C-alpha positions in Angstrom: 72.7 266.3 141.5 70.2 267.0 144.3 69.5 264.4 147.0 66.0 263.9 145.4 67.5 263.2 142.0 70.1 260.9 143.5 67.5 259.0 145.5 65.3 258.7 142.4 68.3 257.5 140.4 69.2 254.9 143.0 65.7 253.7 143.3 65.6 253.1 139.5 69.0 251.2 139.8 67.6 249.2 142.6 64.4 248.3 140.8 66.3 247.2 137.6 68.7 245.0 139.5 65.9 243.5 141.7 63.8 242.5 138.6 66.8 241.1 136.8 68.0 239.2 139.9 64.7 237.6 140.4 64.7 236.4 136.8 68.2 235.1 137.1 67.4 233.3 140.3 64.5 231.6 138.6 66.6 230.7 135.6 69.4 229.3 137.8 66.9 227.2 139.7 65.5 225.9 136.4 68.8 225.1 134.7 70.3 223.5 137.8 67.2 221.3 138.1 67.9 220.1 134.5 71.6 219.1 135.2 70.6 215.4 134.9 69.1 216.1 131.4 72.2 218.0 130.4 74.4 215.1 131.4 72.1 212.6 129.7 72.2 214.6 126.4 76.0 214.9 126.6 76.4 211.1 127.2 73.9 210.4 124.3 75.6 212.6 121.8 79.2 211.5 122.7 78.3 207.8 122.8 77.4 205.2 120.2 73.6 205.5 120.6 73.4 208.9 118.9 75.4 207.5 115.9 73.2 204.4 115.7 70.0 206.6 115.8 71.4 209.0 113.3 72.3 206.1 110.9 68.7 204.7 111.4 67.3 208.0 110.4 69.6 208.2 107.3 68.4 204.8 106.3 64.7 205.8 106.7 64.1 203.3 109.5 62.4 205.8 111.7 58.7 206.9 111.5 58.3 210.0 109.4 56.2 211.7 112.2 58.9 211.1 114.9 60.3 214.4 116.3 64.0 214.0 115.7 65.7 217.4 116.4 68.3 215.7 118.5 69.5 213.9 115.4 70.5 217.1 113.8 74.3 217.1 113.6 74.5 220.4 115.3 71.5 220.7 117.7 72.8 218.9 120.8 76.4 220.2 120.1 75.1 223.8 120.0 72.8 223.3 123.0 75.6 221.9 125.2 77.9 224.7 123.9 75.4 227.3 125.0 75.2 225.6 128.5 79.0 225.9 128.8 78.9 229.4 127.5 76.4 230.5 130.1 78.4 228.7 132.9 81.5 230.6 131.8 79.7 233.9 131.7 78.4 233.3 135.2 81.9 232.3 136.4 83.4 235.4 134.8 80.8 237.5 136.6 81.5 235.9 139.9 85.3 236.1 139.5 85.1 239.8 138.5 83.1 240.5 141.6 85.5 238.7 143.8 88.6 240.3 142.2 
């Protein structure tokens, strides 16, 4: 590989990492700013309020036009699982880099 080819290759690597890192920084800023929402959803789903709301929906006591995705039996569970999965992936990445 000539020095021109090597420099061109390294510039492409640099540009790809730079673009991805900027996107990751924005995503990390966004998700960390939502930590309170994540904790609130976790408390709601694991507490009695979700069960009460779910039961009200089953009994037809809620307005038909009410958005109720959080009452899906899997929606919050899956979302919180995805949050944990991303945290573990980030931790694995950091630990691999440190090791």
